[in-house]
N, C-alpha and C positions, 0 to 999 in steps of 0.2 A: 503494499499499499504506499501511497506517496501523497505529497501535498504540493500545491501550486501556489506561489506567492509573488507579490510585487512590491517594490520599494518605491515610495513617493516622496517628493519634496514637501515641505509644509504647506505649499500652495496647492497641492493636489496633483502636481505634474508627475507622471510615472517615468522613472529613470532606470529601472531594472526589473526583469522578470526571471524567476527561478523555480526549480523544482527540487525537492529533497524528500527523503524518507523520514527525516527527523525534523520536527518543528523548530528545534534548536538552531538549525542552520539559518533560518529565515531571519533571526535576530542577531546573528553573529556578524562581527566586522572582520573577523580572522580570514585570511586567504582570498580577500577581494582584490580586483585589479585596480590599478592606479587611478583610472577614471572614476570608478565607483568611490574610491577613498576621497578623491578630490571633491566630488559632488557632495558627499556626506560632510566633509570638513566645512564646506561653504554654507550649507543649508540645514544639515541634520537630515533625518529620515524617519518615515513611518512605515510600518509593515502592515500589509493587508493580505490575509490569507484568502485566496480566491476559491480554492477547493481543497478538501481534506478527505483522506481515506478513499482515494481513487486508485485504480490500477496504474502501475508505473508506466506502462506503454501509452495509456490514455493521457497521463500527465505530460509525457515527453511530446505527444502530438498537440496537446493544448499550448505547451510552451513554444513550440515552433510557430504556431498559428499567431499567438500574441506577439512574439518578437517580430514576426513579419508585419502585423498590423501596426504596431507602434514604430517600427523601424530602428535600425541601428545607427548610432551617431558616427562611428568609425567608417561607415560606408556612405555617410551623408544622405541617409534615407529616413532619419528620425532622430529621437532623443535618447534612446536607450543606450547604456554604457555597457551592455552585454557584448562579449567579444566573439560570440558564435551565434549561429542561427538557431541554437537550441536543439534539444532532443538528445544530446550526448549524455550529460550528467557524468558523475564519477561512479555511480552505483555498479554498473555492470562492466566496468573497464578492468582490464588486467593491469598489473603494476607497470609494465613497459609502456603501455598507452597513456596511463596517467602521467608518467615521467615526461614522455614526449610532449604532451599537452601543456604541462607546467612550464617546460622549457620554451615552448613556442609562445606562451603568454608573456613570460618574463622578457623574451627577446623583443616582443612587440612593444612592450611598455618602454623598453630602453631606447627604442627608435623613434618614439614619438616626441613632440616638442615639449619643452620645459614649462611646467605650470607653477614654478616657484613664486611668480608674482601674485598668485592667488592666496598666498600665506599672509599677506599684509592684512592686519586687523581691520583697517578702515575699508579695504576692498570687501572683505567678508561681510561687514556690517551693511554696506551699500547693497550687496547682492542679496542678503537676507531680507533687507527692507523692501527691495524690488519684488522679491518672490512673495512676500507677505502682503503686498498691495500698498505699502506706505510710500508716499511721494511718487505715485504712479500717475500717468495720464488717465483722464476719465474717459468713460465710455458712455454713449447715449443710444437709447433705443429709439430709432427715428420714427417708429410707428406710435409709440405711447409717449415718448418725450421723457421717459425715465432716465435719470442719470446715475451711473454706478461709479463709485469712488475707485474701484480697481477691477482688473480683469477677473480676479478671483470671485468677487461678489457677482459680477455679470455672469460668470460661467455657473456659479451655484444657483442663482435665481433663474436662469434660463435652462438649467439642466443640460448643459453643454460641457464636454470634457475640456478642461483648461488648455491643454495642448492644442486641441483641435481649434478652440476659439482664437488662440494666439495666432495660429496659422491662417485663419480666415481673415482676421483683422490686419495681418501684415502681408496680405496678398500672396501667400504661399499656398492657398487653397481657396476654392470658390466660396465666397461668403453667401451662405443660404439663410442668414439671419437678418434682422433689422438693426443689428448693432454696428456701430462705427465709432472710431476715435473721436473724442470731442476736442475740437481745435482750440 
C-alpha cells in the first residue's frame, strides 16, 4: 500500500508531487533535491496527502499524471521541482539502480546555476510576503467590480488553482475568467 502527497507553498502553489509507502517521508526534509530545499528555505511548505492506502502501481500512475499536469520546472513546463517524470520511486529498485539515480541527481544539482543569492534574509522576506499576498498588485473582477487584495484571495474566492490563475493573469494561459490586474 502507498500514499500520494504534494508539497505546497503557504500561498497554495504546488511545488512537489511524491509517493511513498511511509507517511513519514511526506513530512521529511532529508534527501530532497537542491531545488526543493531552496523552495522550502524561501517559503516553508505544507504537506497535503492526496490518497492513502492505495496500491503502489496505482500511486505511481497517479504520480506520473500529476507531474505531467503541473509540469516540471527543470524542463520549463511548470513549477514542480521534481527531477523525474514520476513513477520510479525507490521502493522496488535494487541497490545498483538506487545508487545510479542518486549520483545522477547529485551531478544534476552540481551543474545548475548557483542560488546562493536567495539566502539573503531580505530577499527571503520579500519572496515570502509576495507569496502570502502582502504588497501585491490588486486584482479586479471586471464583471462584478470586486477588488481582491491578492492573487491568493482571488484564487480562493473564485475556486481557481493559484498557479493556474497566475498563468492566466500573466498571459501564459488563456484567461477564462473575468479577473484582471488592477492598474
